[in-house]
N, C-alpha and C positions, 0 to 999 in steps of 0.2 A: 504494500500500500504506500503510495507516494503522492503528495507530500504530507508530512506530519504537521508542518507549520508553513506559513507563507511570510516571507520577509520582503517588504517593498521599500528598501532603502539601499543606497550605495555607500552609506556610512557604517563605521564599525558598530557591531552589536555586542553588548556584554554577554558572555556565555559562562555560566557558573558550573564548574565540575565538582562533583561530590564524591568523596572516597570514604571507605570504611576499612579500617585496619591497614591503612597506607601510612608509612612513617612520615612524620611532619618534615617539610622541606623537600620531599620528593617532587620532582618536576614532571608532570604528565605531558605527553605530546598529543596534540589534536591534529588529526589528518582530515582535511577537507577535500573531497573529490567532487569537482565541478563537472556538470554536464557539458559545458562549453569551454572549460579551462583546464590547465594543468593541475596536478596534485599540489596542495599547499600543506606543509607541516608547520605547525605553530606550537610554541611551548608556553606554558602558563608561568608568567613572571612571578618570582618569589616562591614558587612551589606551593605545596599543600600546607594550609594553616588550620589550626584548631587543635583537636586531640586525635590520638591514634584511633579512637572509636569512630569519630566522625570528623572529617576535614573537608575543606573547600578551597578552591582558588578560582579566580575570574580572569578570563582572557577576552580581549576585544577582537572580534572577527569580522572582517569585511567579506561577506559572502559573495561568491561570483554570480553573475546574471544567469538565470535559468535554474535548473534543478541542481542540487548538490546533496551529498551525504557526508556525515561526519563520523569519525571513529576515534575514540580516545583510548590510549594505553599508557601504562606506566610500568617501569621495572625498577627493582632495587635489589641490593644484596643484603642479606641478614648479616649483622655483625655480632660478635660475642658480647658486646656491651649492650645490645638491645635485647630486652627481655619483656 
């Protein structure tokens, strides 16, 4: 089913990413695949903020004209000091 939402602006739109059990400071990558444009990879400035249980970050995204899809991913390494 497409689209989930309609955005009618050529200005950046704030997108809030929510994480659960993601270490604070971890920087997620947002991949925007545009129907009429190249792939765009953006990173959330400042990384995840909040608590380990629930964290968020906001990134301003200028969506390409036409349809687009977004994918968010984050990776991190466990360290011996994190428990």
